[in-house]
Every structure is written in structure tokens, then in C-alpha cells.
N, C-alpha and C positions, 0 to 999 in steps of 0.2 A: 505492499499500499504506499502508494508515493504520493502526497500534499505538495502540491504545487500554487502559487501564489503570482497573478498575471498584476504586476505592477508599474505605474510611472503617475508623478506628480503632475505632470505635463497632462492635460487632454487631450485629444486628436491624434494619438500616437499609433492606435490601432489596438490598443488594451484589450476591447474586448472583442474585437475583431480576433485578434490570436485566442485567449479564454475560449473562443466559440469553437475556433476552426481546430484549434486542438484537441477537444473535447470530443469533436465530430469524426477526426484524424483516429483516434482510439476508438472511437464506437466502432468504426468500419472495421477495425481489426481485433473486432471481436473483445476488447479491455472495458467494455462496461463500464464507464466513464462518472464520476458524479459530480456536477457543477455545482458549485456555492455564490448566488451574487449578492457582492456585500458592499454595492455600489448604490445608493438613494437613487440613481437615476434609472434602475431597472432594467436596462436594457438587454444584460442576456438572456434574461428571462422571458424579455417580450418579443425580441427577434424570432426565435424558436416558439412563439404562440402559449407560451406559460407566465400567464400574468398573474400577482398576486390581489386578490381582491382587497384583501385586507391586511393590516401589519401580523395580525394571529396566522394567516396563511403564510407568512414569508419567515426569513431567517432573523426578523426584528423577533418573532416569539421566544428563541433562545435568550435574548439579550431581558426578554419582559417577564417569562415566567419559566426559564429553564427550560425548555422544550426538546423534546430528545429532535437529535436531527434526523434520525429516520423515518419518523412522524410528518417533516416535511417534504420529502423526497417526492417530485411528481415527472411523468416522464412526456416528453414533446412529443408530436406525432412523426417527427421521423426517429423519433429512441432515444434520445440525448434524455439523463435523469439530470433534475437541476432542483435547487433547493430556491426559489426565486427572490428576489427582494422586492421592499416595497418604500414610496417616498416617505414612511413613517423612521426607516432606517438615519435618518437625518437628526434625530432626536438623541439618539446617543449618547453620545458625546456630552450632552448637557443632562440626561436624567440619571447617567449611571456613572460620571467621572471618570477619571485617568486612573486608578488603581492597581493594582496588578489580577486581582480577581475580577474585574472588568474585561483586562485586557488579554486574559489568560484564558476566558470563558470557551472559545470557539478550538482553542489546543483542549483542554479537558471535555468537550464532547467530541471531539475528532481521533483523541485516544481511546477513548472508549468503544469506538467504531473499529478499532484497529484490531482487536483481538477477532472479530469474525469477518473480515473484510482488508483480507491481506493482502490479493490481487487488485485490489480496486482503486484508480488512481484518482484522486479530487483535485479538480480545477478549481481554483477561486479567483472571482474575478473584481480585484480590490476600489474600493474607493479614491480618486485622485487627489488625496489629501493627505498628509501623515495627520493617524487621530486615530480614536480608539476603534475602527473600523479596520483601518491597514493595520493596525499594530497587532491588532488579532491575528491577520493574515499571517502577519510576519513571526509572532511567536508559534502559530500552530505547523507552519509550512516544513517542509525540508528543503526547498528551492522555491527559487525567485527567477520570475522570468521579466526583466524589465527589456519591455518595445521602448524602440528611438526610432520617430521617423525622422526621416534624412533632412533637420535643419537645427539649428546653432540654438532653439529654447528648449527643443526636446532633448540635446545631448547635455545641457545643462541642469534638466531636472534629473538625469540617470546620473549626474554627479552629485546633485544632493540627496541622493536615495543610497547611495555609495558609502556617504559621509554619516548618512542617518545607521545606516547598516552598522557600521564601523564603531559606533559610538552604542550601538544596542548588544554587541559581542559578550561585553561586561556582564551585561545582566541574564543574556542569552545562555553564557558559559559557551558555545561556539561561534562558527563561524557560517553562518546561512548563504549554504550553496548557490550561488547565481549563474543567468545566462542574461546578457545584454543581445537585444535582439534589434536587429535594423529593420526598418520598415518602410513600406512607398520608398523603395529605391529604384533610381533609377540612373544605371552608369553613365548615361549620356548628360547627365547635368554636374557642373564641376564641384556643386556645393554638396551632392550624396558623396562622392567619392571622398571629400574632405571630412567630412562627416563619420565616415567609417575609419579612415585613419587617426581622427581624433579618438575614438572609441577604442582603438587598437592600443594605440599609446597611452591612453587612461585606464583600459580594465584588461590588455593581454589576453589570454586564454580565456579570458571569460566573456568575452564576444562569440557570438555564434559563428558558424561558418555560414550556415542556412542564411540568404538575404531574401526578406518576403518584397518582390518585386512589386512596385507600382502597378493596378490590374485593374482595369474596367471592372470585370468580373466582382471582384470584392468590394469594389466600391456599391455595384449594384446588390448585392445579395440579401445585406442586412433590411433593406426598401419591400423586398420581396417575402422578408421572411424566412432566410433561408439561409444554411450552412455554403458554402461554397462546394461541397461537395453535391449539393442538391442543384444548387442553381446553373453551374457551370465544373461538372466533374474533370474536364480534358483540357481547363482553363493554367494558365502561368500561375494563375492564386492557389488551385489547389495541389499543385505540384509540387508550391514552394513550403506546403503547411505540411504535404507527406514527408519532403527529406527534411523537413525541421524536425517531425519525429522520431523519423529513421536518427538524425542525430544524437537527439536526446536520450533515445534508447540506446542507443551505441555506446554513447558516451555514460549511461546508467544515472544519467540525471532523473530518468523515470526508470522505476523497474517494475 
């Protein structure tokens, strides 16, 4: 059982796209992943047609009344299992504070799941800010994927995350495994090539060898409420996310 968080403080970098299509790639290979939407915008679930009508139907009820994760899992028409989000998640910081019990709640619940689901990968789509929700994901995960769209604001967000992870090592008593993933990459653009060089200089071997190319089908699929594999299985976007999963499995980032 591998728990992967997908996180960047900068929006519009392909965070939800990556969480969704990585889960879809795993599902296509029979791995039966479970997604957790920890973003109050609730896009992960809504894209695949799994929307929470109330906060109690969503991951919010974990924080509100410690509801077991198993009770909240729903399956999309395409076969992806997910615990959806709800806008009420935005209240978590104000209502439950930032104490250890609040930021370790998801970890505690996922550890309870591990005993019976050793081969189930969990993919967490994080809120794009450092707060109780994203800290819950960091405390719970085995590894973090940081999507970086090929622009300077995105790489700055990734650098801020690297600093935050370094600061958290003393609390976590470990270094969180991480991968930096270039998205919306177009080799014809000098800026894209420059961002890749900066990422490799800053993060070294933690930069994914797979690049997620700028792709019309990837941009279209959320509006059609489909994963890239449902919308355009032969597209460059589908091939890129398949290649990403191959890399993560080969590196044992996902087991």
C-alpha cells in the first residue's frame, strides 16, 4: 500500500490532472487505487462524476466526526474509487486548529486501512496551500509528486515546498520521498527548457524523467468529465501518464 500526495502551492500546474490520470493509469492495470480529494474546490471528484452533496458525504466528515475512510469511498462510472471533497473542507483550519491531532488525523485513519489493503495505492489531491489539509497529506504519505508547469511561478512554488518539507523532517523523523514532475511541457519553448534545467539543478535525481507534454486532449478531458484514457487513449497525454506510472513503478516510488 503506497500513499501518494500530489501537491504544489501554485494553482494551474496540473495537480488534479496528475492525481486523476495517475489513478486512472493504475486502475487500467488492475491496481484498484483509491483517490482522496483534499481540495475544497472538489474538482477531482466532480470531473469523474462523484460529487458530495453535503460535507458529511465527503472527506470533511473525517475531521468533523472521525468517520472511517471505508464508509466514504464511492466509485465513478469509469471504475475509479474516490473519497470526494466538499467546499466545507475550507472550514477545517478555523474549526480544528493546527495541533498535532488535527494534522495527523488522515495518517491515523490510513494506517488503520493498511492492515487489510496492502496492495491498494492511495492518491491524494491536495489543497494548493500549506495548511491543515495539505499537512495531513504530507504526514500521511509515503511520497509526494510536485507538478511543475513550465513557468517561473510554478518552479518557485516547488522551491517553497522543498523548504517546507525540509523544515518538517525534524517533526516527521524522516525525509519524505518526492518527485518533481514537469507538466505542460513544450520543447519548442525556450522557457520550458529553462524551467527543466532549473528543476534539475535544484532537485537533481528527484525530477521525473517523464515529461507531461502540452496536449489538447489533456486540456479537453476535464470539461468532458473524463480521464485522458477515456477521452483520448491514443493521445500523447495518455502515453505520457502511462510512461509516468512505468517510471514510478520501476523506481518503487509506487509499490
